[in-house]
N, C-alpha and C positions, 0 to 999 in steps of 0.2 A: 329410286329411293327410295319409294315407296317399299320395295320387295325388302330391301336391306334393311327398312323402320320394323317390316313383318318376320323377320326373321332372327331377329335380338329381341326384339318384344311379341310372341308367338300370340295369338289370341286364345282366351281361357274356354275352358267350357264352362255351361253357364253356373254352376254350381259353385265355382272356385271365382266368379267374376266381385266379390268384397275384397278379392284378396289380390285383385289385378290390380296393381298401380304401376305402369311401365312406367321408366325417368327417360324424358324427351326435352332437347334443350326448345324453344322460342322459336327459333328458326325452322326446326323439323315437326312443328306444330302447323305453321305457316304452311310447310310445303304440303304434307299431308291435305290441310284444308285448300290450296290451291289445285292441287290435282283433284280433289271432290267436286269441287265449283264444275270445273274444268268438263271433267266428264258427265256430271251429274245437274248439274245449272242450265245447260246450254244447247237443249235441243233445236230451239227455234233457230240458234246462231247454225248449230251443224247443218241443220237442212237447206237453211237460204245459201249459205256459205260455198257447200258442197255443190247446190244443185248448177253454179254457173260452170265447174268442172267435174261432172257426175264420173263418178267409177278414177277419178285421181289421187290415188295410196301418197301421191309424193305431196300434194297442196294439204291433205289430210293431216299428214305428219309436220307438215311446216305449220298448219293453224293449231294444232295440238300445240305444239313448242309455245307457239305464238301465244297463246292463249294463256297457256300453264304460267311460260316468264311471266307474263304482264300482271295478274293477279299474282301471281310473286311479287311482285316487286310494291307493286301496291299493298298487299298487305305487310310487307317487309318494313313500309315507312310509317304505316299507322300501328302495328301490332308490337306492343311490345312485354314481359313478361307481367308487368300491373296490370295491363286491360286486355290480353290477347282474349281469355276465356269471354268474357261478356261482352266482345266486341262478337265472337263468332259465333255466340249464344244469337246474339242477336240476327247475327248476318246471314246464320244457316237456314232457318225457317224462313226469314225474307226473301232470300234467294229463290230458293224452292218453291214458293208462293208467288213469285215476280214469275217466275220462268214457267206455273203453272201458267196463268194471265196471259203471258203473252204468244206461249204455244197453244192454247183453244181460242184468245183472240187475234191471233195476229198482229200483236202491239209491238210500238218501239219505246222504248224506256230513254228518253232525254230528257234535258232539264224541264222544260213545259210539262210533261207527262207526269214527272216527280213533284212539279208543284200542285197538279192538278190533284194527285192524291194526298199533298199537305193540306189542301184547302178541301177537299171534301167532307163530305157531313156524314151524321151516323146513319142517317137513312140511306146514302147514298153508299155506302161503305157498306151498308148490309145485307143490300141487294146483291151483291157481289159475294156476299158468304153462303157460297150453295153449296150441297154434301159434296159434291167433285174435288171441294180445296181438303177435305180430308186427307186426302192420297199425300199432297204435299206435305201436308205438316204432321203426320206422320213419319212419314221417313226424314222427317228433320231429327228426330228422337233420339237414335242411334248415335250420329255423330256429334250431338251436342252434348249426350251421356259419354261417351267416349274422351270430348273434350275439360270435361270434368274431371273424368278419371285418370287422367293421365296426371305422373308428378314432374313438374317442370323445374327442369334442373338449372341452379344456380352459378354465376359465374363472373367473376370478377368485373369492376368497371370497364375496366383497360381491356380485358380479354371478349367482355360482350360487346363493347364496339368496335371491334377488329374482325370476332364471328360475322356483328350486323352487318359489316363493310363488304367484306367476300360473301353474303349470302345476298347481297343485293349486285354486290359486282354480277354474280351467278345468275340471279336471274335475268337481267339484261343482257348478258351474253344469251345464255335461251332464248329469247324473243327476238336477239336481232340474229339468232343461228337458225330460229326456226322462220323469220324473215326471208333470210337467206336462202333460204330450202330450196323454197319452191319462188325466187322473188318474180319473176316474171308474173307468175298465176296471181301471187299475191298484192302485185303492184295493180295488176288491171282489175281484180276484185276493191281492192280500196279504192279506185280509179271510177271505175263505172258503178260500184253499188256499195255507197257509200254510210247507207243507213245500216248494213250490218254491224257493225260498230256499236248503236245501239242495242244489238240483240246480244254482246257481250255480258255476264251477267255472273259474279257482283261488280263487276268494273265499272255499267253504266251507272251501278247503284253510289258507289265511290267516289265516280268524277264529278257524276251530274248533281248530285245534293249539294253539292257546296256553290252550284251555280243556281241552283233553285233557292236554295236560302237567303240571295242575296238582294237587297233593297227592301221593295214592298210584298212580305208574304206572311203565312200566318205564323209564324216562328218569331220574327223579328218586325218591329213595325215601327213606321216612323213617320212627324205629320208631314200631310200631303204639301207641297210650296203652290203656293198661288199661281193661278193665269187669271187673263182676262180681267183684272180688275179694271180696265177702261172702260167696259161694255157698261154701253147704253142702249135703251128702248128708244127706237122713233115714236114722237110724237102721232097720239090719232086723233082722231074729230071727239071732239064733248059727245056726250048719250052713246059712245060708241059700244058696241057688245064685248065683255072678255073674250078671251080667245084661249082656247082649250084644247091643246094636244097632245094625243096620247100614242107615246110611242110603244110600244108591244115586240119585245126581244124575245122571237119564237126561241125555244128551246130544238137545237141537234134534226131540223128540217130542214131535210135538203131537196137539191129544185129538182132534178130529178124525179122527184114522185109528189110533185107539185102540179095537183090538175091543169090548173091554170097555162101552164106550161107545155102543154101538149100531151102530158105523160099517158098511157095508154087508159088507165080507172082515172076517173074524175074524181080526186077526193078531194078539190073545192068546190063541191056544186054549189054553196050559196055566195059565197063571193064570185062566183059567175053570175050568177043572180044579180046580185047587188051592182054590178061592175064599174069594180075597183080596177086602179088604174096599175094594173102588173109590171114587174121589173123580170124579166128572164133569163137575163144575162149576169147576173149577178154574183160579185166574189165574196169572201168573206177575208178578215183580216187574217184568222187564225183555224183551225182546225180544234179547240178546245175552248171553253169558258172563260176559263182562267186566262190567256190571251185574248182572245176576240172582242170580250166585255170593255178591256181598259182599252184597247186601241179603238176601237169605233169612236168611242166616243172622247179620243184623246185630240189636239189637233195633227199628229203625225204622223196616227196610223200606218199601213203598211209602206205607203211612197219612202216615209222618210223613220223608219222604222229605228226604234233605239229603245229595250223594251224598261232600258234603268229609267231613262226619261218621263218615259210612259208612267210606270207605276208610281214615281217620286212627286208627281204631280196632279195637279189636280185637272175636276173631266170638263167634258162640255155643260153638265149641271149644275157646276159654281160657277160658270162664266153669267148661265142666265141668271143663278140669283144674283151675281154683282149685277145685273140690267135690271131686277127688279123683277125679274118673270118665277114666282113660285113652282117650284119642284115638287116631287112625291116620287118616290121609289115603293111599288108594293110588289112582295116578291112571294111567291111560292116555287122555290127554287131552292139553291144555296147562297145564294143572298150577290149582291151586287160587287164584286171582287174590287171594290175602293172604288170606283165610280161613284156611288153615295154617299161616303165619308162625311160627318158629318152633318148630314138633311134629315129632309122627315124620311121616313120609309115606315112602312106596314109590312110587317112579317105575316104570312098568313099559311104558311108552309105548318103549323100547328094548331091552326084553326080548328074548332071539335063542331064543326055546322054537320047534322045527321044524313044531309040528302048529300053531303059533297065531300065530307071525308070519312076514314075509314081504314085505319091498320096504321094511323101516325101520317097518311099520305092522306092530300086533298086535289081531288077534279082541278082544272083551272079557272074555273065557273066562280071559285072561291073568289077570283084579282075583282071580279065584278062586284063583289057585295058590300055596298054599303061605296060605292065609287061615286055617286053626286053627292052623297052627303059629305064626303070626304073635302071633293072641292069645291061644294059652296063656301064651307067650314075654312075657305082663305080667298080674300077678293082680290080681282084682276086675274090677268092671264096668267094663266098656268102648263106646265111641260110634267106630263104623269107620264113614268116606263112603269108598264107590266112586266113582269120577269116569269112567265110560265115554266110548269115543270113540261108542257111540252111533249116530247118524242125521246127522254134521256131515257136511253138504255141501262144494261140489259132488259128491264122489267116494260116491254113496250105494252105487254097486253095493260098492264093497271093503269096507265094514261087517257082509258076512256072506259064511259061507263057501257053497259051492257047492250042499250040501246043500239052503240053503234059499231060494234062488231059485226060487222058486214060480210066482210071478205073471211071465209076460214078454208081450211084448216087454220085456229091459231096456235103460236108458239104459248104456253103460259107457264113458264116456268121462265126466270131469269139466267138458267142454265144455257145457252143457246146452241150450244154443242150438242144438247141432248133433242134439236128439233131439226128440221127438214129448212130450207134453207128459204123455201115458198113458206112456211109455215112462220117464218120470221117477217118476212115480206109483208105476208098479210096481215102481221100484230102492226107494221109499225103502218102500212096506210091506215089501217083504222085507226090510228092514234093520228094519223094526218086528219083523216074525216072529221075528227072531234077537236083539232086544231080550229081547223077551218070554220067546226060549228062558235067557238069560241069568242073567232074572230067576228064574225056576224053578229054576233051576242053586244060584241063591243059596240059594232057600228050602231046597233042597233040604240043601247042603251044612251051615244053621245046624242044621237037623230032625235032623242027624246028630251033631252036640256037646253029647252030654248032659251034659254037666259044666256045661255055660251055661243058664242060660233065653235063650230069643233070639228076637228080634223083626227085622222089616225094615220100611222107608220106603223107600217109590219117591216119585221127582216128578223132572218135568223141567224145565229149567231155562228155556227156551223154546220156543216152537212154529219152524213153517218155514212160509214162501210158496212154493208150488209151481204158480204160474204165474198164481194166481185176479190178476184186474184187471193181470196182466203182470207182478208181483211175484213173486222169487223168492230164494233163500234169508231171511237174519232180518236182525235190525238198523235196522230201518222206527224214526224216533223215535216215543217213547212215547205222545207225544200224539193222534200218526193212525196208529198202527198196526193191520194188522188183526188178527182175531182170531184169525186162522190163528199168528198169532208170537205171543201172549199165553193162549190158552186151551190148557193142557197136564195132562196124566193124572196122574194121584195113587194109588196104591196100598199099602195095608198090608197085612202077615203078622203074627200072633203064633205063639209056639209055643204046648203047652200049660200049661208050663211058667211062659212068662213071662206068660200071662193070666189064670190062677190066682192067681201071686203077686202079680201088680198090684192082681187084682181088677176084671179091666174086663168090662164089662158091650157085650160086640160086637154085640149086639143095637141098643143103644143108639146104638154109634158106628156102624152102618150105616143108622141112620134121620139122623144130624149129619151123614153123608158125603154123602147126597143134596141135603143144602144148600150155595149157594155157598161157596167156599173160598178163600183164598188165600195165596201163599207168604207172606204177615207172621206167618202162623198156625203156622211151624215154629220159632221161637226159644224162644215159651214151653213147644208141645207137648212139645218134647222137655225141657224142661227136667220141666216135670210129668210126662211118661212114667217121666223117669227117676229123680221126687221129688229134685230141686236146688229149693233155696229161696237166693231172689234178689231185692233190690228192681228187678231188672230183668224180675223174673217176672209176667208180666199175665192173670190167668186168665180173660179175656175173650179172647185169643188162643190158651187155650188150647182143643186141638180134646179130649183126653178129660178137659177139665172135667165134671162131670156125669155121665160115665160111667165112673168111675174113683175111690176114694180117693181123698185127697190128703195124709190123715195118717198113721196108723201102719200099719202092712203087717195086709192083712184076713186072717181066716180060708184058709188058702187050701184045706183041702176043700169049703168051700164056694165059691170060688171054681171049681176045678176041676169041681164040679157045673153050675153056672154055662156052661163052658166045652164041657163035652158035651153040655149040652141044644141049645145052638147050633150043633153038627156045626163049631165051630170050629177043630178040632189038624188037623194036615198028618200 
């Protein structure tokens, strides 16, 4: 079809460009665009698909017809004479840019990844705008200009509908014929390597974007439905000190590089010295913040995962508020993804502290600035969530101060493709070292708040790929995600007063920590730790059940004796 078009409308010399206005039907323009997308925007798709049966020309021809037919079918349903130019003007550079990032970092563009793109802030997106992006954007100029130079031929309504129907049938026949040409190989590919469907560009965008825009999202927003309104806090003895629990939702730290888990490098020396309770076999709810945060703070989690239900309902923090426990979200990242909607929030990413902030970013120690003051402004028990920038890529080198540049050489650019894998790992490990320091400082800050019984729970939202199997960053669909993106660290610390007042048996807790755990446990564990009762509480998912009494307040001196014997105080 493209050869026929070129013969009928040969490309002009540069001097005659202003007079070149070939007439094309909308269907012919869509066909040209489909062929362009198939060839120019699917490098990673072709490499991944053909690697299954290398050298198979039959499979290559089959996939070419299938991919071109699918794109023609999708565009044929969406592109009409009145919108085809605008649609292609947006889709061409978007597809070329997506293909660039997918190829550079081996990303999969599913609905969750598209939701991450929609939710990203200007700081995150700015880090991904590197000089290497200029080539795909420049490559989009010619097809975009050609789209606007062609003259779209008009047809009557009846004839236009007939032509469109015939075009869609032809596209369907092309896709079906392609699938049949090498049916066994295609079937084997789609069964054994289902992830390749997320690489077909822009089909992945056209199919995934509507899913990404469903329910709670940055484009369309609805108020959260209430949960846990029956929550109540168990009474405590008069004169008891208020409890303060700080939950640190670390960003993009993976279990494999966590020193406490036996990593070859001791990237957590300060936490090792303090003696926190470490969970070496912890699993995340998702592979991206946009999924993991709402999931881990919901009562349904991954075990009963329902994305629409999770995103449309309130979170653990709202249940705590219903029980009379004040909450505060302190953010140095891209927000709470709806978890803290309507609650107290400190947004510190735009702070101007000269010692901690530069170039529009702040180091994570900014989260500790005025923390005791903010807590003491609200009397009673509290739960504070700290959301650090952590190890968020690709600019790992900007996540730590120069004093933590221990492992060298480092990758000092967000364009990871310009660095060796060891440089990337070195920068990442330096960022883990700094995360360890921030956590140690958090514990020190809490330890000096003598008017509160304090505790800290740290867990990362998801992991990160650092070049394994050609993958970088995170966000691979859950069903096919490597363990580097799903296994994360988790650690806990309790002041002597908190452990004694709560009657925590830390030997029991350390034994429990050695067994597999996942982020689904956070919801009921926090409720159990803070002694909140609600129908949503599930004792089977409470990490502290069996290691602390669930009813009345225990004898404080007995708890203190057990704590002293275990050497758990900081």
